[in-house]
C-alpha positions as CSV (number, residue, x, y, z in Angstrom):
1,M,7.5,72.3,208.1
2,N,5.8,70.4,210.9
3,I,2.4,69.9,209.3
4,S,1.1,67.5,212.1
5,G,2.0,70.0,214.8
6,L,0.2,72.8,212.9
7,L,-2.9,70.7,212.5
8,R,-3.0,69.8,216.2
9,G,-2.7,73.4,217.0
10,L,-5.7,74.3,214.8
11,I,-8.1,71.4,215.7
12,G,-6.6,70.1,219.0
13,D,-5.9,66.5,219.9
14,A,-8.5,64.2,218.6
15,Q,-10.2,62.3,221.5
16,V,-12.0,59.1,220.8
17,Q,-15.1,58.9,223.1
18,E,-16.0,55.5,224.5
19,P,-19.5,54.4,223.7
20,K,-22.0,54.8,226.5
21,S,-22.6,51.7,228.6
22,L,-25.9,50.7,230.1
23,E,-25.8,48.9,233.4
24,L,-29.1,47.4,234.5
25,K,-30.0,45.3,237.5
26,A,-33.1,43.2,238.3
27,G,-35.9,45.4,239.7
28,Q,-34.5,48.6,238.3
29,V,-37.0,50.9,236.6
30,V,-35.9,53.0,233.6
31,K,-37.7,55.3,231.2
32,G,-37.7,54.1,227.6
33,M,-38.8,55.8,224.4
34,V,-39.3,54.1,221.0
35,L,-37.2,56.0,218.5
36,Q,-37.9,53.8,215.4
37,T,-39.7,50.6,214.7
38,F,-38.5,47.9,212.3
39,S,-39.9,44.7,210.9
40,D,-40.5,41.6,213.0
41,Q,-41.4,43.7,216.0
42,D,-37.8,45.1,216.4
43,A,-37.4,48.7,217.5
44,L,-34.7,51.2,218.4
45,I,-35.3,52.3,222.0
46,N,-33.7,55.1,223.9
47,I,-33.1,54.0,227.5
48,S,-31.4,56.5,229.8
49,G,-29.7,58.2,226.9
50,V,-28.5,54.9,225.4
51,Q,-29.9,53.7,222.1
52,V,-30.5,49.9,222.0
53,R,-32.2,47.6,219.5
54,A,-34.8,45.5,221.2
55,Q,-37.5,43.0,220.3
56,L,-41.0,44.1,221.4
57,E,-43.6,41.7,222.5
58,A,-45.9,44.5,223.8
59,P,-47.5,47.0,221.5
60,L,-45.5,50.2,221.7
61,K,-45.7,52.9,219.1
62,Q,-42.9,55.1,217.8
63,G,-42.4,58.1,220.1
64,E,-44.2,56.4,223.0
65,V,-42.5,56.7,226.4
66,T,-43.1,54.2,229.2
67,M,-41.5,53.0,232.4
68,L,-39.8,49.7,232.0
69,Q,-38.5,47.3,234.7
70,V,-35.6,44.9,234.5
71,Q,-36.7,41.3,235.0
72,P,-34.8,38.7,237.0
73,E,-34.6,36.3,234.0
74,S,-32.1,38.7,232.3
75,K,-28.9,36.7,231.7
76,G,-26.3,35.9,229.1
77,G,-26.0,39.5,228.0
78,Q,-29.7,39.7,227.1
79,I,-31.8,42.1,229.2
80,V,-35.5,41.4,229.6
81,L,-37.7,44.4,230.3
82,K,-41.4,44.7,231.0
83,P,-43.7,47.8,231.3
84,L,-43.8,48.6,235.0
85,Q,-47.6,48.3,235.1
86,T,-47.5,44.7,234.1
87,S,-44.4,43.6,236.0
88,Q,-44.6,41.6,239.3
89,V,-41.0,42.2,240.4
90,Q,-40.2,44.2,243.5
91,I,-39.1,47.7,242.6
92,A,-35.4,48.3,243.3
93,D,-34.8,50.8,246.1
94,G,-32.7,53.0,243.9
95,S,-35.6,53.4,241.4
96,L,-38.4,54.3,243.9
97,G,-37.5,57.9,244.1
98,E,-37.6,58.3,240.3
99,V,-40.9,56.5,240.0
100,L,-42.4,58.7,242.8
101,K,-41.1,61.8,241.0
102,S,-42.8,60.7,237.8
103,M,-46.1,60.3,239.8
104,G,-45.8,63.8,241.1
105,M,-45.2,62.7,244.6
106,S,-42.6,63.5,247.2
107,D,-39.9,61.0,248.0
108,T,-40.8,60.0,251.6
109,P,-40.5,56.7,253.5
110,E,-44.3,56.5,253.6
111,N,-44.7,57.1,249.9
112,R,-42.0,54.6,249.1
113,Q,-43.7,51.9,251.2
114,L,-47.1,52.7,249.6
115,L,-45.7,52.5,246.1
116,Q,-43.9,49.2,246.8
117,L,-47.0,47.6,248.4
118,L,-49.3,48.8,245.6
119,H,-46.9,47.3,243.0
120,Q,-46.8,44.0,244.9
121,S,-50.6,43.9,245.1
122,G,-50.9,44.1,241.4
123,V,-52.2,47.6,241.2
124,A,-51.3,49.4,237.9
125,L,-49.1,52.3,238.9
126,S,-50.6,55.2,237.1
127,K,-50.3,58.8,238.4
128,E,-54.0,59.1,239.2
129,T,-54.2,55.7,241.0
130,V,-51.1,56.2,243.2
131,Q,-52.2,59.8,244.1
132,A,-55.7,58.4,245.0
133,F,-54.1,55.9,247.4
134,A,-51.8,58.6,248.8
135,A,-54.9,60.8,249.5
136,L,-56.5,57.9,251.3
137,Q,-53.4,57.3,253.3
138,A,-53.5,60.9,254.5
139,R,-57.1,60.4,255.7
140,M,-56.4,57.0,257.5
141,S,-55.7,57.0,261.2
142,S,-52.0,56.9,262.1
143,D,-52.7,54.2,264.6
144,I,-53.5,51.7,261.9
145,P,-50.4,50.3,260.2
146,Q,-50.3,50.8,256.4
147,E,-50.0,47.0,255.7
148,N,-53.1,46.5,257.8
149,W,-55.5,48.6,255.8
150,L,-53.9,48.5,252.3
151,P,-55.1,45.0,251.3
152,T,-58.7,45.9,251.8
153,A,-58.1,49.3,250.1
154,V,-56.9,47.3,247.0
155,I,-60.1,45.3,247.1
156,A,-62.1,48.5,247.0
157,Y,-60.0,49.8,244.1
158,Q,-60.3,46.6,242.1
159,K,-64.1,46.7,242.6
160,G,-64.4,50.3,241.6
161,L,-65.6,51.4,245.0
162,P,-64.8,54.8,246.5
163,L,-61.4,55.0,248.3
164,T,-62.6,56.3,251.6
165,P,-61.8,55.4,255.2
166,D,-65.4,54.2,255.7
167,T,-65.2,51.9,252.7
168,V,-61.9,50.5,253.8
169,A,-63.0,50.0,257.4
170,S,-66.1,48.1,256.4
171,L,-64.2,45.8,254.0
172,K,-61.5,45.3,256.6
173,Q,-64.1,44.2,259.2
174,A,-65.7,41.7,256.8
175,V,-62.4,40.3,255.4
176,Q,-60.0,40.5,258.4
177,G,-62.4,40.7,261.3
178,P,-63.9,37.7,263.2
179,P,-65.9,35.2,261.1
180,L,-69.5,35.9,260.6
181,H,-70.7,33.1,262.9
182,E,-68.5,34.4,265.7
183,M,-69.8,37.9,265.3
184,L,-73.4,36.6,265.4
185,D,-72.6,34.5,268.5
186,Q,-71.0,37.4,270.3
187,L,-73.9,39.7,269.4
188,T,-76.3,37.1,270.8
189,R,-74.5,37.0,274.1
190,T,-74.3,40.8,274.3
191,V,-78.0,41.4,273.7
192,E,-78.9,38.6,276.2
193,K,-76.7,40.2,278.8
194,E,-78.3,43.6,278.1
195,D,-81.8,42.1,278.4
196,Q,-81.1,40.2,281.6
197,G,-78.9,42.7,283.3
198,G,-81.6,44.3,285.3
199,K,-80.9,47.7,283.8
200,A,-84.0,49.9,283.2
201,L,-84.5,50.1,279.5
202,S,-87.1,52.2,277.6
203,P,-89.8,50.3,275.7
204,Q,-88.1,51.3,272.4
205,T,-84.7,49.9,273.5
206,R,-86.2,46.7,274.9
207,A,-88.2,46.2,271.6
208,L,-84.9,46.7,269.6
209,V,-83.1,44.2,271.8
210,E,-85.9,41.6,271.3
211,A,-85.9,42.3,267.5
212,V,-82.2,41.6,267.3
213,R,-82.7,38.3,269.2
214,V,-85.5,37.2,266.8
215,L,-83.5,38.1,263.7
216,L,-80.4,36.3,265.0
217,Q,-82.5,33.2,265.5
218,Q,-83.8,33.4,262.0
219,V,-80.3,33.6,260.6
220,K,-79.2,30.5,262.6
221,E,-82.3,28.5,261.6
222,A,-81.7,29.3,257.9
223,G,-78.0,28.3,258.4
224,G,-79.1,25.0,259.8
225,Q,-81.4,24.4,256.8
226,L,-78.4,24.9,254.4
227,T,-76.6,22.0,256.0
228,G,-79.6,19.8,256.2
229,A,-79.9,20.1,260.0
230,S,-83.6,20.9,259.5
231,A,-85.6,20.8,256.3
232,P,-87.1,24.2,255.2
233,A,-90.8,24.5,254.6
234,G,-91.6,23.7,251.0
235,G,-88.7,21.4,250.2
236,P,-86.9,18.4,251.6
237,A,-83.2,18.3,252.4
238,Q,-81.0,17.4,249.5
239,P,-78.0,15.1,249.4
240,G,-74.9,16.9,250.4
241,G,-76.6,19.1,252.9
242,A,-78.1,21.7,250.6
243,S,-81.8,22.5,251.0
244,A,-84.1,22.4,248.0
245,P,-85.3,25.8,246.9
246,A,-89.0,26.3,247.0
247,G,-90.7,28.3,244.3
248,G,-87.6,28.9,242.2
249,T,-84.6,27.5,240.4
250,A,-81.3,27.9,242.1
251,Q,-78.3,29.4,240.2
252,P,-74.7,28.9,241.0
253,G,-73.8,31.1,244.0
254,G,-77.5,31.3,245.0
255,V,-77.4,35.0,245.6
256,S,-77.2,38.2,243.6
257,A,-75.9,41.6,244.4
258,P,-78.4,43.8,246.2
259,A,-80.8,45.5,243.9
260,G,-80.7,49.2,243.5
261,G,-76.9,49.6,243.7
262,S,-74.2,48.8,246.2
263,A,-74.3,49.7,249.8
264,Q,-72.5,52.8,251.0
265,P,-70.4,52.4,254.2
266,G,-72.4,53.4,257.2
267,G,-75.7,52.7,255.5
268,V,-78.9,54.7,255.5
269,S,-80.0,55.8,258.9
270,A,-83.3,54.3,260.0
271,P,-86.1,56.6,261.1
272,A,-86.4,57.2,264.8
273,G,-89.4,55.9,266.6
274,D,-90.7,52.7,268.2
275,P,-89.6,49.8,266.1
276,A,-92.0,47.0,265.2
277,Q,-91.2,43.5,266.2
278,A,-89.0,41.7,263.7
279,R,-91.2,39.9,261.3
280,P,-90.3,36.4,260.1
281,I,-88.7,36.3,256.7
282,E,-91.1,35.0,254.1
283,E,-91.1,31.3,253.3
284,G,-90.7,30.3,249.7
285,H,-87.1,31.6,249.4
286,H,-83.9,29.6,249.4
287,A,-82.3,29.4,252.8
288,L,-79.3,31.3,251.5
289,G,-81.6,34.2,250.4
290,R,-83.3,34.2,253.7
291,I,-80.0,34.6,255.5
292,M,-78.9,37.5,253.3
293,K,-82.3,39.2,253.8
294,A,-82.3,38.7,257.5
295,I,-78.8,40.1,257.8
296,G,-79.7,43.2,255.8
297,V,-78.0,42.8,252.4
298,E,-81.0,44.6,250.9
299,H,-81.2,47.3,253.6
300,E,-80.4,50.3,251.5
301,H,-82.6,49.1,248.6
302,Q,-85.6,48.7,251.0
303,A,-84.9,52.1,252.6
304,F,-84.9,53.8,249.2
305,K,-88.2,52.1,248.4
306,L,-89.7,53.5,251.6
307,L,-88.8,57.1,251.0
308,G,-92.0,57.7,249.2
309,T,-94.3,55.6,251.4
310,D,-97.4,57.2,252.8
311,S,-97.6,54.9,255.8
312,P,-95.2,55.6,258.7
313,S,-96.2,52.4,260.4
314,E,-95.4,50.4,257.3
315,A,-92.0,52.1,257.1
316,R,-91.2,51.3,260.7
317,D,-92.4,47.7,260.2
318,R,-90.2,47.2,257.1
319,Q,-87.2,48.8,258.9
320,A,-87.4,45.9,261.5
321,D,-87.0,43.3,258.8
322,S,-83.2,43.2,258.8
323,L,-80.5,42.9,261.4
324,K,-78.6,45.8,260.0
325,S,-81.5,48.2,260.3
326,V,-82.3,47.2,263.9
327,L,-78.7,47.4,264.9
328,M,-78.3,50.9,263.4
329,Q,-81.2,52.0,265.6
330,L,-79.9,50.2,268.7
331,A,-76.5,51.9,268.3
332,Q,-78.2,55.3,268.6
333,V,-80.5,54.9,271.6
334,P,-79.3,56.7,274.6
335,D,-80.1,54.2,277.3
336,A,-78.3,51.2,275.7
337,S,-75.0,50.2,277.3
338,E,-71.7,51.1,275.6
339,E,-71.0,47.4,275.1
340,V,-74.2,46.9,273.2
341,K,-73.6,50.0,271.1
342,Q,-70.0,49.0,270.2
343,A,-71.1,45.4,269.3
344,A,-73.9,46.8,267.2
345,Q,-71.6,49.3,265.3
346,Q,-69.1,46.5,264.6
347,A,-71.8,44.2,263.3
348,V,-73.2,46.9,261.1
349,Q,-69.7,47.6,259.7
350,Q,-69.2,43.9,259.0
351,I,-72.6,43.6,257.2
352,T,-71.8,46.7,255.2
353,G,-68.5,45.1,254.2
354,Q,-70.4,42.0,253.1
355,Q,-72.7,44.2,250.9
356,L,-69.6,45.9,249.3
357,L,-68.1,42.5,248.6
358,L,-71.3,41.5,246.9
359,S,-71.4,44.6,244.7
360,P,-70.4,44.0,241.0
361,D,-67.1,45.2,239.8
362,R,-67.6,48.5,238.1
363,N,-64.5,48.8,236.0
364,A,-63.8,45.2,234.8
365,L,-65.2,42.7,232.4
366,F,-65.3,40.1,235.1
367,S,-67.1,40.4,238.4
368,H,-65.6,38.9,241.6
369,V,-67.9,38.7,244.6
370,T,-67.4,37.1,248.0
371,L,-70.2,35.8,250.2
372,F,-69.9,34.8,253.9
373,V,-72.5,32.2,255.0
374,P,-73.0,31.0,258.6
375,L,-73.5,27.2,258.6
376,V,-75.1,25.5,261.6
377,Q,-74.2,21.9,262.1
378,A,-74.6,19.3,264.8
379,D,-71.0,19.8,265.9
380,G,-71.0,23.5,265.9
381,T,-71.2,26.6,263.6
382,Q,-68.8,27.8,261.0
383,T,-68.6,30.4,258.3
384,A,-68.2,29.4,254.7
385,A,-66.5,31.8,252.3
386,I,-67.9,31.5,248.8
387,H,-65.9,33.3,246.0
388,I,-67.7,33.8,242.6
389,Q,-65.9,34.8,239.5
390,S,-68.0,35.5,236.3
391,R,-68.1,37.5,233.2
392,K,-70.7,40.3,233.4
393,G,-74.0,39.5,231.9
394,K,-75.9,41.8,229.6
395,K,-77.3,43.9,232.5
396,G,-74.1,43.8,234.5
397,G,-75.0,40.8,236.6
398,L,-73.3,37.5,237.0
399,D,-73.3,35.0,234.1
400,A,-74.7,31.8,235.6
401,N,-73.8,29.8,232.5
402,N,-70.1,30.6,232.6
403,C,-68.6,31.2,236.1
404,R,-66.3,29.9,238.7
405,L,-67.2,29.3,242.4
406,V,-64.8,28.4,245.1
407,F,-66.1,27.3,248.5
408,D,-63.6,27.8,251.3
409,L,-64.6,25.5,254.2
410,Q,-63.1,24.7,257.6
411,M,-65.0,21.6,258.8
412,K,-64.4,19.7,262.0
413,A,-64.7,16.2,260.4
414,L,-63.1,16.8,257.0
415,G,-60.8,19.6,257.9
416,D,-59.9,22.4,255.6
417,T,-61.6,22.0,252.2
418,L,-61.7,23.9,249.0
419,V,-64.4,23.1,246.5
420,D,-63.6,24.6,243.1
421,V,-66.6,24.6,240.7
422,Q,-66.0,25.5,237.1
423,V,-69.1,26.2,234.9
424,V,-68.7,26.4,231.2
425,N,-71.9,26.6,229.1
426,R,-73.8,25.1,232.0
427,I,-71.4,22.1,232.1
428,V,-70.0,21.7,235.6
429,S,-66.6,20.2,236.7
430,L,-65.7,19.9,240.4
431,H,-62.2,20.0,241.9
432,V,-62.1,19.3,245.6
433,H,-59.0,20.0,247.7
434,N,-58.8,18.1,250.9
435,D,-56.2,16.1,252.8
436,S,-58.4,13.3,254.2
437,S,-57.7,9.9,252.7
438,F,-61.3,9.0,252.5
439,T,-62.6,12.1,250.7
440,A,-62.2,10.7,247.2
441,A,-64.2,7.5,248.0
442,L,-66.8,9.5,249.9
443,L,-67.4,11.9,247.0
444,E,-67.4,9.1,244.4
445,S,-70.2,7.4,246.3
446,Y,-72.3,10.5,245.9
447,R,-71.5,11.0,242.2
448,E,-74.9,10.1,240.9
449,E,-76.7,12.2,243.5
450,I,-74.4,15.2,242.6
451,A,-75.2,14.7,238.9
452,G,-78.9,14.4,239.6
453,G,-79.0,17.5,241.8
454,L,-77.2,19.6,239.1
455,A,-79.4,18.2,236.4
456,S,-82.5,19.2,238.4
457,I,-81.5,22.9,238.1
458,G,-80.4,22.7,234.5
459,Y,-76.6,21.9,234.7
460,Q,-74.7,19.0,233.3
461,F,-72.1,17.3,235.6
462,I,-69.0,16.2,233.6
463,S,-66.1,15.5,236.0
464,M,-64.8,15.4,239.5
465,K,-61.2,15.5,240.8
466,V,-59.8,15.3,244.3
467,S,-56.4,16.8,245.3
468,P,-54.6,17.6,248.5
469,Y,-55.4,20.9,250.1
470,P,-53.0,23.6,248.6
471,A,-50.0,24.3,250.8
472,K,-49.4,27.6,249.0
473,L,-51.6,30.2,247.4
474,S,-50.1,29.6,244.0
475,D,-50.9,25.9,244.0
476,I,-54.6,26.3,243.1
477,N,-53.7,29.1,240.7
478,D,-51.3,26.8,238.8
479,A,-53.8,24.0,238.7
480,S,-56.7,26.1,237.4
481,G,-55.0,28.8,235.5
482,E,-57.0,31.4,237.5
483,D,-56.3,33.9,240.2
484,R,-55.2,32.7,243.6
485,M,-57.9,31.8,246.1
486,S,-56.7,30.5,249.4
487,G,-54.1,28.3,251.1
488,K,-52.7,27.1,254.3
489,D,-49.9,29.6,254.4
490,S,-52.1,32.7,254.4
491,K,-55.8,32.4,255.3
492,S,-56.1,36.2,255.7
493,N,-54.7,36.9,252.3
494,G,-56.9,34.5,250.4
495,I,-59.7,37.0,249.8
496,P,-57.6,40.0,248.7
497,S,-55.9,37.7,246.1
498,V,-59.2,37.0,244.5
499,Y,-59.5,40.6,243.4
500,S,-55.9,41.0,242.1
501,H,-55.4,41.0,238.4
502,K,-54.0,37.9,236.8
503,P,-50.2,38.3,236.4
504,Y,-49.0,38.9,232.9
505,K,-46.5,36.1,232.1
506,G,-45.3,37.1,228.7
507,V,-41.9,38.8,228.0
508,D,-42.4,42.3,226.7
509,I,-39.0,43.5,225.6
510,R,-35.7,41.7,225.0
511,V,-32.6,43.9,224.6
């Protein structure tokens, strides 16, 4: 009797199935679920239907599902994975469609590019975040390329600001538009042309034009005081070009976010009526504070305070205190030329962007603020970019005892210069980046004056270092262990990089 034939007829030919294989490439995104955890951070993970044993260096609980990305350092049969939200690797094209599907979005070229750019910008790819950027993209003008507005949209997101076209436009004008001193110079030429053009202007318009000229002059005078070009009333010029504050103690950064909340793009409309002449900014304030007040950093705060005033004349008088307020009125008068109106609107947009950059981060433990300051020197005017990073204080403000300040300067004599100031428990260390051969000796000759100046405002000077100007954005990052600031290779990208999260460098999962 053929027993084997009978058994084959009953149960069929036994087929040995080959074990499932898992082929992963760098940049690929897969969905992983923790099936079981073992000791020493080992776990059994289901990845695309294949069970693998992996070592976890990121906290994942049993049953948790997350998107994982294959890292380039995978080699020798060992696959290295990281959660997609902390990975810095470009997403593989073959995975973009699946990631978009998990975000509840359609697989279109625009959404693919948006997802990739957000990932490269360090934005955590959650469903809510990606959909918020997609909604913003739908509202943006199709004439503006995506890569043009997205960096400033990321700044708005990192600072917790509303993702609206107005917010993005204001930040874009401040970050990517002409430097502040060029905007002020252009505005000066435009209003002078309007005033001397022979066109019949109403008394209101002529008063507004004159108010703009007065306020622009105040800004330039205060900018000259910052560099020691002229000593402010109440205090002599200090070594290094900074003017001594009168009636107060200077803190690192020299400026705080506008009181009463951050500015909203577009600002608060000033009341119509005959404007008062621009009044001189009160003495007794640091020159930097006078610049910010004359420009209009506190415009919305002042407008809010005036809502309940009983004196219309006082309200109009106060509304003429800032450049932003006067320019908003000038942009609305019917008899002003289109050139003046356009220049006024662009200037208001740039000032609003400055206000937004000064607003504290709403959703982070650290605050990053950026301040643009026009500096008037004997050989011309330039704009200094000051980046301030600090833990939030008890009331949400900057912590002057523990912070970092980076001064980004383009000077005619010294050239491109970065001054990196680290403050820890009111102890200050300086790291100056400059390519001039005499910079180190020049700074060393002022060491005692630097120490004395810092001591006079309650800080202890401990060290100073001079290095070449960074050729790449990552150079200053590697030297300081902090976020990237600036570099020769990408001036326009220096500011957005300040607001990106610090990359996570640890390995999360080894398979």
